C-alpha positions in Angstrom: -43.1 83.1 -92.9 -42.9 79.6 -94.4 -40.8 78.4 -91.4 -43.5 79.7 -89.1 -46.2 77.7 -90.8 -44.0 74.6 -90.9 -43.4 74.9 -87.1 -47.1 75.4 -86.5 -47.9 72.3 -88.6 -45.4 70.2 -86.6 -46.9 71.5 -83.4 -50.5 70.9 -84.4 -49.8 67.4 -85.7 -47.8 66.3 -82.7 -49.5 63.4 -80.8 -50.2 65.3 -77.6 -52.0 68.1 -79.3 -54.2 65.8 -81.3 -55.0 63.8 -78.2 -55.9 66.9 -76.3 -58.2 68.1 -79.0 -60.0 64.8 -79.1 -60.3 64.9 -75.3 -61.8 68.4 -75.4 -64.3 67.4 -78.1 -65.4 64.2 -76.2 -65.5 66.2 -72.9 -67.8 68.8 -74.5 -70.1 66.1 -75.8 -70.1 64.3 -72.5 -70.9 67.6 -70.7 -74.0 67.9 -72.8 -75.1 64.5 -71.8 -74.5 65.2 -68.1 -76.3 68.6 -68.3 -79.2 66.9 -70.0 -79.3 64.2 -67.3 -79.3 66.9 -64.6 -81.9 69.1 -66.2 -84.2 66.4 -67.6 -83.9 63.7 -64.9 -82.5 64.9 -61.6 -84.0 68.4 -61.4 -87.6 67.3 -62.2 -87.4 64.8 -59.4 -86.2 67.5 -57.0 -89.0 69.7 -58.3 -91.5 67.0 -57.7 -90.2 66.4 -54.2 -90.2 70.1 -53.3 -93.5 70.8 -55.0 -92.0 73.1 -57.7 -92.9 72.2 -61.3 -89.4 73.2 -62.6 -86.8 73.5 -59.9 -84.3 75.2 -62.4 -86.7 78.2 -62.4 -86.9 78.4 -58.6 -86.1 81.9 -57.4 -86.7 84.6 -54.7 -87.7 88.1 -55.6 -85.1 90.6 -54.4 -86.5 93.8 -55.8 -89.6 94.8 -57.7 -89.5 97.7 -60.2 -92.0 100.4 -59.7 -95.5 99.5 -61.0 -94.9 95.7 -60.8 -96.9 93.6 -58.3 -95.4 90.4 -56.8 -98.5 88.5 -57.9 -97.6 89.3 -61.6 -94.3 87.4 -61.2 -95.3 83.7 -61.8 -92.1 82.4 -63.4 -88.5 83.3 -63.9 -89.2 84.1 -67.6 -91.9 86.6 -66.5 -89.6 88.1 -63.8 -86.9 88.6 -66.4 -89.4 90.1 -68.8 -90.7 92.5 -66.2 -87.2 93.5 -65.0 -87.5 92.0 -61.6 -84.3 91.4 -59.7 -84.2 87.7 -58.6 -82.1 85.3 -56.7 -82.0 82.2 -59.0 -81.1 79.5 -56.5 -82.7 76.7 -58.6 -80.3 77.3 -61.6 -77.4 77.5 -59.1 -78.3 74.2 -57.5 -78.6 72.7 -60.9 -75.2 73.9 -61.9 -73.7 72.5 -58.7 -75.2 69.1 -59.3 -74.0 69.2 -62.9 -70.5 70.0 -61.7 -70.5 67.3 -59.0 -71.5 64.7 -61.5 -68.8 65.8 -64.0 -66.2 65.9 -61.3 -67.1 62.4 -60.1 -67.0 61.0 -63.6 -63.6 62.6 -64.3 -62.3 61.2 -61.0 -63.4 57.7 -62.0 -61.8 58.1 -65.4 -58.5 59.3 -64.0 -58.5 56.6 -61.4 -59.0 53.9 -64.1 -56.3 55.5 -66.3 -53.9 55.5 -63.4 -54.6 51.9 -62.6 -54.2 50.9 -66.2 -50.9 52.9 -66.4 -49.5 51.3 -63.2 -50.4 47.8 -64.5 -48.6 48.4 -67.8 -45.7 50.0 -66.0 -45.1 47.0 -63.8 -45.3 44.6 -66.7 -42.8 46.4 -68.9 -40.1 47.1 -66.4 -38.0 43.9 -65.8 -37.0 43.3 -62.2 -33.3 43.8 -61.6 -32.0 41.3 -59.1 -30.5 42.9 -56.0 -26.8 42.6 -55.7 -25.8 40.0 -53.0 -24.3 41.4 -49.8 -21.7 38.7 -49.3 -19.7 36.1 -51.2 -17.4 33.1 -50.3 -13.7 33.3 -50.7 -12.6 30.6 -53.2 -9.4 30.0 -51.2 -10.4 29.8 -47.6 -14.2 29.5 -48.0 -14.9 32.3 -45.6 -17.8 34.7 -46.1 -16.6 38.2 -47.1 -18.3 41.3 -48.5 -19.4 41.0 -52.1 -17.3 43.9 -53.4 -14.2 42.9 -51.6 -11.1 42.5 -53.7 -8.9 41.0 -51.0 -10.0 38.3 -48.5 -9.9 39.6 -44.9 -9.3 36.0 -43.6 -6.6 34.6 -45.8 -5.3 37.8 -47.6 -5.8 36.3 -51.0 -6.3 38.6 -53.9 -9.7 38.2 -55.5 -9.5 39.2 -59.2 -13.1 38.6 -60.0 -16.3 38.5 -58.0 -17.1 35.0 -57.2 
């Protein structure tokens, strides 16, 4: 049992797990900011443009229970209270806008991280010079392939690459 907890401790304190946990916590906090921006800034503007006071509560009545008149249903909260079946398109559109903003922000963050990663990758990897294709024979001064060990022109043995 002690070995199990030791392995768990090593796993939990490994760098990637801690980084992932921090990312999830920051992502959840950022999600709250985006949701607030959508619900408190974007959706009221859409509601103003469409003439709805709160676009998040925009809905269609699908089915009225017995004894309920459509005139009684003035808001989504009232509809829920009365047991009316509704199609809540305002909440759905709000969720879609929320998702699109989050997806766009994540796209921008990943693009920035990839750019930063590629910049550091190019700086840390030293350039290896390409091997020359030819060399000059020290005996007859003819141009021969770089890896040749015998000159094709004068038949001299080449002990080292010149």
